[in-house]
C-alpha positions in Angstrom: 3.8 1.4 -42.6 4.0 -0.6 -39.4 3.3 -3.8 -41.3 6.1 -2.8 -43.6 8.6 -1.9 -40.7 8.0 -5.7 -39.7 7.9 -7.5 -42.9 10.9 -5.8 -44.4 13.7 -6.7 -42.0 12.1 -10.2 -41.6 12.0 -10.8 -45.3 15.4 -9.3 -45.6 17.0 -11.6 -42.9 15.2 -14.7 -44.3 16.9 -14.1 -47.9 20.2 -13.7 -46.1 19.9 -17.4 -44.6 19.5 -18.7 -48.2 22.6 -20.3 -49.5 24.7 -18.3 -52.2 25.7 -15.5 -50.1 29.8 -16.2 -50.4 31.2 -12.6 -51.0 31.4 -10.9 -47.5 31.2 -7.7 -48.8 28.2 -7.9 -50.8 26.6 -9.4 -47.8 27.7 -6.6 -45.5 26.5 -4.0 -48.1 23.2 -6.0 -48.3 22.8 -6.3 -44.2 23.6 -2.4 -43.9 21.1 -1.3 -46.9 18.4 -3.7 -45.2 19.0 -2.1 -41.6 18.8 1.6 -43.0 15.7 0.6 -45.2 14.1 -1.0 -42.0 15.1 2.1 -39.9 13.6 4.6 -42.4 10.4 2.5 -42.6 10.1 2.7 -38.5 10.8 6.3 -38.5 8.0 6.8 -41.3 5.8 4.8 -39.0 6.6 7.0 -36.3 5.6 10.1 -38.0 2.7 9.0 -40.2 0.7 6.4 -38.3 -2.3 8.1 -36.6 -2.7 7.4 -32.9 -4.9 4.3 -31.6 -6.1 3.5 -35.1 -5.9 -0.3 -35.0 -4.8 -2.2 -38.1 -6.1 -6.0 -38.0 -3.8 -8.1 -40.2 -5.6 -11.6 -39.8 -7.4 -13.3 -36.8 -6.3 -16.7 -34.9 -10.1 -16.8 -34.0 -13.2 -14.8 -34.4 -12.2 -12.8 -31.2 -8.6 -13.1 -31.1 -7.2 -10.6 -33.9 -3.8 -10.0 -34.5 -3.7 -6.3 -34.8 -1.4 -3.3 -34.5 -1.6 0.2 -33.5 0.5 3.2 -32.4 0.2 5.0 -29.2 3.1 6.9 -27.3 4.7 3.9 -25.6 4.9 1.8 -28.8 6.6 4.9 -30.5 9.0 5.4 -27.8 10.3 1.7 -27.5 10.4 1.5 -31.5 12.7 4.8 -31.6 14.8 3.2 -28.8 15.0 0.0 -30.3 16.1 1.5 -33.8 18.9 3.6 -32.3 20.3 0.5 -30.6 19.9 -1.8 -33.2 21.3 0.5 -35.8 24.4 1.3 -33.6 25.0 -2.3 -32.6 24.6 -3.5 -36.4 27.2 -1.0 -37.7 29.6 -2.0 -34.9 29.2 -5.9 -36.0 30.5 -5.3 -39.5 33.8 -5.0 -37.9 33.6 -7.3 -34.9 31.9 -10.1 -36.8 34.8 -10.3 -39.4 36.9 -12.7 -37.3 33.9 -14.7 -36.4 32.3 -17.9 -38.1 28.6 -18.4 -39.3 28.6 -14.6 -39.9 25.8 -14.9 -42.3 23.6 -16.6 -40.2 24.1 -13.9 -37.4 23.3 -11.0 -39.9 20.3 -13.1 -40.8 18.8 -13.5 -37.4 19.9 -10.0 -36.4 17.7 -8.5 -39.1 14.7 -10.8 -38.4 14.7 -10.1 -34.7 14.5 -6.4 -35.2 11.4 -6.7 -37.3 9.8 -8.9 -34.5 10.5 -6.2 -32.2 8.7 -3.9 -34.2 5.8 -6.0 -34.2 6.3 -6.1 -30.3 6.2 -2.6 -29.9 3.2 -1.6 -32.2 1.1 -4.7 -30.9 -2.4 -3.4 -30.3 -3.6 -6.1 -27.9 -2.2 -8.8 -25.7 -2.3 -11.8 -27.9 -0.3 -9.9 -30.7 2.0 -8.9 -28.2 2.1 -12.5 -26.9 2.7 -14.1 -30.3 5.5 -11.6 -31.1 7.1 -12.2 -27.4 7.6 -15.8 -28.1 8.9 -15.1 -31.7 11.3 -12.7 -30.1 12.6 -15.4 -27.8 13.0 -18.3 -30.4 14.6 -15.9 -33.1 17.1 -14.4 -30.6 18.2 -17.5 -29.5 20.8 -18.3 -32.4 22.3 -14.9 -31.3 23.1 -16.2 -27.9 24.3 -19.6 -29.1 26.1 -18.3 -32.1 29.6 -19.3 -31.3 28.2 -23.2 -30.7 30.6 -23.8 -27.8 29.4 -25.8 -25.0 29.0 -22.8 -22.8 27.1 -20.8 -25.3 24.8 -24.0 -26.3 24.1 -24.5 -22.2 23.6 -20.6 -21.9 21.1 -20.6 -24.8 19.2 -23.5 -23.3 18.9 -21.7 -20.2 17.5 -18.5 -21.8 15.0 -20.8 -23.8 13.9 -22.5 -20.6 13.3 -19.5 -18.5 11.9 -17.3 -21.3 9.3 -20.0 -21.9 8.6 -20.6 -18.4 8.0 -16.8 -17.9 5.8 -16.7 -21.2 3.6 -19.6 -20.0 3.0 -17.6 -16.6 2.2 -14.8 -18.9 -0.3 -17.0 -20.9 -2.1 -18.4 -17.8 -2.7 -14.9 -16.5 -4.2 -13.9 -19.8 -6.8 -16.8 -19.8 -8.3 -15.4 -16.6 -8.0 -11.6 -18.1 -9.9 -12.8 -21.1 -12.8 -14.1 -18.9 -13.2 -10.6 -16.9 -12.2 -8.0 -19.3 -14.2 -5.9 -21.9 -11.4 -6.3 -24.4 -8.0 -7.7 -24.9 -6.9 -4.3 -26.8 -4.5 -2.4 -24.9 -6.4 0.6 -23.3 -5.0 3.5 -21.3 -6.5 3.0 -17.6 -7.4 -1.0 -18.1 -9.8 -3.3 -19.7 -11.3 -5.1 -16.7 -15.3 -5.1 -16.5 -16.0 -4.0 -13.2 -19.4 -5.6 -13.2 -17.7 -9.0 -13.1 -15.0 -8.7 -10.6 -17.4 -9.1 -7.4 -15.8 -11.9 -5.5 -13.1 -12.6 -8.4 -10.6 -10.0 -7.0 -8.2 -12.6 -5.6 -8.2 -14.4 -8.6 -7.7 -11.6 -10.7 -4.8 -10.5 -8.6 -3.0 -13.9 -8.8 -3.5 -13.5 -12.5 -1.8 -10.1 -12.7 1.0 -11.2 -10.4 1.5 -14.1 -12.7 1.8 -11.8 -15.8 4.2 -9.3 -13.9 6.4 -12.2 -12.8 6.3 -13.6 -16.2 7.4 -10.8 -17.9 9.7 -10.0 -15.2 11.7 -13.1 -16.2 12.7 -11.2 -19.4 13.7 -8.3 -17.6 15.8 -10.3 -15.3 14.0 -10.0 -12.1 15.0 -12.1 -9.1 14.8 -14.9 -8.8 14.6 -15.9 -12.3 17.4 -13.7 -13.5 20.1 -16.3 -13.9 19.5 -16.6 -17.5 20.6 -13.2 -18.2 24.1 -13.6 -16.6 24.6 -16.8 -18.5 23.7 -15.5 -22.0 25.0 -12.2 -22.2 28.9 -13.2 -21.7 28.9 -15.9 -24.2 26.8 -14.0 -27.1 29.1 -11.9 -29.5 29.4 -8.1 -28.2 27.0 -6.7 -30.5 24.5 -9.6 -29.5 25.1 -8.8 -26.0 24.6 -5.0 -26.6 21.3 -5.8 -28.3 20.3 -8.3 -25.6 20.9 -6.0 -22.9 19.8 -2.7 -24.2 16.3 -4.0 -26.3 15.5 -7.5 -25.5 15.1 -7.4 -21.7 13.1 -4.1 -22.3 10.6 -6.4 -24.1 9.8 -7.6 -20.6 9.5 -3.8 -19.3 7.0 -3.2 -22.1 5.1 -6.2 -21.2 4.9 -4.9 -17.8 3.8 -1.7 -18.6 1.1 -2.9 -21.1 -0.1 -5.3 -18.2 -0.2 -2.6 -15.3 -1.4 0.7 -17.3 -3.1 -1.0 -20.3 -4.8 -4.1 -18.8 -5.4 -4.3 -15.2 -5.1 -0.7 -14.3 -3.2 0.8 -11.5 -6.2 1.3 -9.0 -6.6 -2.3 -9.2 -3.1 -3.2 -8.2 -2.4 -0.2 -5.7 -2.2 -1.1 -2.3 -2.5 -4.9 -2.8 -0.3 -7.7 -1.9 0.7 -7.7 -5.6 2.2 -4.3 -5.6 4.1 -4.9 -2.4 5.7 -8.4 -3.2 6.5 -7.2 -6.4 8.2 -4.0 -4.9 10.0 -6.6 -2.7 11.4 -8.4 -5.5 12.7 -5.7 -7.6 14.5 -4.3 -4.5 16.2 -7.6 -3.8 17.1 -7.6 -7.6 18.6 -4.2 -7.5 20.9 -5.0 -4.6 21.7 -8.5 -5.8 22.6 -7.3 -9.2 24.8 -4.5 -7.8 26.5 -6.7 -5.3 27.1 -9.6 -7.6 28.7 -7.2 -10.1 31.1 -5.7 -7.3 32.2 -9.6 -7.2 32.4 -10.6 -10.6 35.6 -10.8 -12.3 34.8 -11.6 -16.0 34.1 -8.4 -17.7 31.0 -9.1 -19.7 29.5 -11.0 -16.9 29.9 -8.1 -14.6 28.1 -5.9 -16.9 25.3 -8.5 -17.0 24.9 -8.2 -13.5 24.7 -4.9 -13.7 21.9 -5.1 -16.3 20.0 -7.2 -13.9 20.3 -4.4 -11.4 19.6 -1.4 -13.6 16.4 -2.9 -15.7 15.1 -3.3 -12.1 15.2 0.8 -11.7 13.0 0.8 -14.4 10.7 -2.0 -12.7 10.6 0.1 -9.7 9.7 3.1 -11.1 6.8 1.4 -12.9 5.9 -0.6 -9.9 5.5 2.4 -7.6 2.4 3.6 -9.3 3.1 7.2 -9.3 3.6 9.7 -12.4 7.3 10.7 -11.4 7.9 7.0 -10.9 6.6 6.1 -14.4 8.5 9.2 -16.1 11.4 8.1 -14.4 11.1 4.4 -15.6 10.5 5.7 -19.3 13.8 7.9 -18.9 15.8 5.1 -17.7 14.6 2.7 -20.3 15.8 5.0 -23.1 19.1 6.2 -21.4 19.8 2.6 -20.0 19.7 1.1 -23.7 22.0 3.5 -24.9 24.4 3.2 -21.8 24.5 -0.2 -21.4 24.6 -1.0 -25.4 27.9 1.3 -25.1 29.3 -0.5 -22.5 28.8 -3.9 -24.0 30.5 -2.5 -27.5 33.2 -1.2 -25.3 34.0 -4.4 -23.7 33.8 -6.1 -26.8 36.2 -3.9 -28.4 38.8 -4.5 -25.7 38.2 -8.1 -25.8 38.7 -8.5 -29.4 41.8 -6.4 -29.5 43.5 -7.8 -26.5 41.7 -11.1 -25.8 41.4 -10.3 -22.2 38.2 -11.0 -20.6 38.7 -10.6 -16.9 38.8 -6.9 -15.2 41.7 -7.7 -13.4 43.6 -8.1 -16.6 43.1 -4.6 -18.0 45.6 -2.5 -16.3 46.8 0.2 -18.7 44.3 -0.5 -21.2 43.2 3.3 -21.1 46.6 4.1 -22.5 46.3 1.5 -25.3 42.5 2.0 -26.5 41.9 5.7 -25.3 38.9 6.3 -27.5 37.4 3.1 -26.1 37.9 3.8 -22.8 36.7 7.3 -22.8 33.6 6.1 -24.4 33.2 3.6 -21.3 34.0 6.3 -19.1 31.2 8.3 -20.3 28.6 5.5 -20.2 29.7 4.5 -16.5 29.5 7.8 -15.2 25.9 8.1 -17.0 24.9 4.7 -15.6 26.0 5.6 -11.8 23.6 8.9 -12.2 26.1 11.6 -12.5 25.4 14.8 -14.0 25.4 16.0 -16.9 24.8 12.5 -18.2 21.5 10.9 -19.0 21.4 8.5 -16.1 21.1 11.6 -13.7 18.0 12.7 -15.0 16.3 9.5 -14.9 17.3 8.4 -11.3 16.2 11.9 -10.0 12.6 11.0 -11.3 12.8 7.6 -9.8 13.6 9.2 -6.5 10.9 11.4 -6.6 8.8 8.6 -7.5 9.8 6.9 -4.4 8.9 9.7 -2.3 5.5 10.4 -4.0 4.4 6.7 -3.9 2.3 7.1 -0.6 4.0 3.8 0.7 6.0 5.1 3.6 8.3 2.0 4.1 8.7 1.1 0.8 9.1 4.5 -0.6 11.9 5.3 1.6 13.3 1.9 1.3 13.3 2.2 -2.4 15.2 5.4 -2.3 17.8 4.2 -0.1 18.5 1.2 -2.1 18.9 3.4 -5.2 21.5 5.3 -3.4 23.4 2.3 -2.2 22.9 0.6 -6.0 24.5 4.1 -7.4 27.6 3.6 -4.9 28.0 -0.2 -5.9 27.8 1.1 -9.6 30.4 3.6 -9.2 32.7 0.7 -7.6 32.1 -1.9 -10.1 32.2 0.3 -13.0 35.2 2.9 -12.2 37.5 0.2 -10.9 38.1 -0.7 -14.7 38.7 2.9 -15.7 40.6 3.8 -13.0 43.3 0.8 -13.5 42.8 1.7 -17.3 44.2 5.0 -17.1 46.3 4.7 -13.8 47.6 1.3 -13.8 50.2 1.9 -11.0 54.0 2.1 -10.8 54.6 -1.4 -12.0 53.6 -0.1 -15.2 56.2 3.0 -15.3 59.0 2.6 -17.6 57.9 -0.3 -19.8 59.4 -0.5 -23.1 57.4 0.4 -26.3 55.0 -2.2 -27.4 53.7 -3.0 -24.0 50.2 -3.0 -22.9 50.3 0.5 -21.2 52.2 2.7 -24.2 51.4 1.4 -27.7 48.0 2.6 -29.1 46.0 -0.1 -30.6 42.4 1.2 -30.8 39.2 -0.7 -32.1 38.4 -0.3 -35.7 36.8 2.7 -37.1 33.4 1.4 -37.4 33.5 0.0 -33.5 34.8 3.5 -32.7 32.2 5.4 -34.5 29.4 3.2 -32.9 30.6 3.9 -29.5 31.3 7.6 -29.9 28.0 8.2 -31.5 26.1 6.4 -28.5 28.5 8.5 -25.8 27.8 11.8 -27.6 24.1 10.9 -27.7 24.1 9.9 -23.8 25.8 13.4 -23.1 23.4 15.4 -25.3 20.5 13.6 -23.7 21.7 14.6 -20.1 22.5 18.1 -21.0 19.3 18.7 -23.1 16.9 16.6 -21.5 13.8 19.0 -22.4 12.1 17.1 -25.3 12.4 13.6 -24.1 11.4 14.6 -20.4 8.5 16.6 -22.0 7.5 13.5 -24.0 7.9 11.0 -21.0 5.9 13.4 -18.7 3.1 13.7 -21.3 3.0 9.7 -21.3 2.7 9.4 -17.6 0.3 12.3 -17.5 -2.0 10.7 -20.2 -2.1 7.4 -18.3 -2.7 8.8 -15.0 -5.4 11.0 -16.4 -7.0 8.1 -18.0 -6.9 6.2 -14.5 -8.2 9.4 -12.6 -11.1 9.7 -15.2 
């Protein structure tokens, strides 16, 4: 089932890139059917596949098999990816109707989905690395879709930074291979302690390079600039997928590195953890501050992604059960929230042509469904109850307090609070001006921005509304997802203790 969930969308995307697709309706029906079938296969893999049973597909060398296996982490990321990919895909059928090269967009969109399934279900670091590189190469056309000069430059920046980060990871893998019992992901780590005497400094350098390399994809300072260049130029559904899922590939890589390869006890209290925490905290503040200053709507949301994804990295880097639980909760919640925010921004830009936040006064009166969805996503990202973001940030705060690092823990909690206030400032500014544009808009004639309604197309509204409801329901009834994330954290730290 895992192999099928990878091959079906990849093959469907390849077929879509072949010549002969001239009827747009048929193309959209085919893409929708492929997405639904792929989603069904993923759901089947989530429920049918047994835990930690490796399936070797082939071997690159005698000691480097390409294999897949399911565990709690892979199931969680595959489920999050599927929800976001289906929501953004449904939205695309309306949004892309005015775009050129629509067939190519759908083709690569399907293929990237299959590659992400390979990444999520990768059973060892070699398989993970292969699909990590494929993800970068196949998502590049989504960034460069419009073929404008700005899009091409942003795509090249995305490619350069992603490859640079991947090579850092590869360098770390070389050293890991020398001092590990296996390269297969194993809860608690794979290091052979009998080989580590006198090599601790070398291995710490290797783990730092891997964390920094995966951090590039997650938008961590100072390698975050690709993200703020790529997100604004891509089509809105591609931006939603990039922010909601692609950056999470870096997060998944970090989780696998810390909890399944090197182990938390090897990293805890070392210079690696401390420098990593400092970089994460700088990223949180930098992203929030730059978002406040940014006037281009989608670029403001891109800076927000820089900040919010580092919330997740903070929870992972604290090396505590509540921190990891908060990181997993925020991974799922942020994927839904930020996907929804980019879809809302795309709907506004598509209907009005306005790309700057200072041009959106009164937009709430014109597009009430879109803007109310935007408000739900914004309040959740800020961390207001009863939305999903509140629960994850609560656990992240607990993780800071229980980290055993007095300075870093207190500083991390303080930075989370400051960032939450900045998030409220840069997100709610749009909502307030959108619904309360001021006295200069009073008395405008029918047909003005503030009076006549001109909502986004139905499919776009359905996608945004479904995501908004999911964010609300996850915040009001978080029991199951909290139980799942808590059990994952418990299992990993139990393995460490064992």
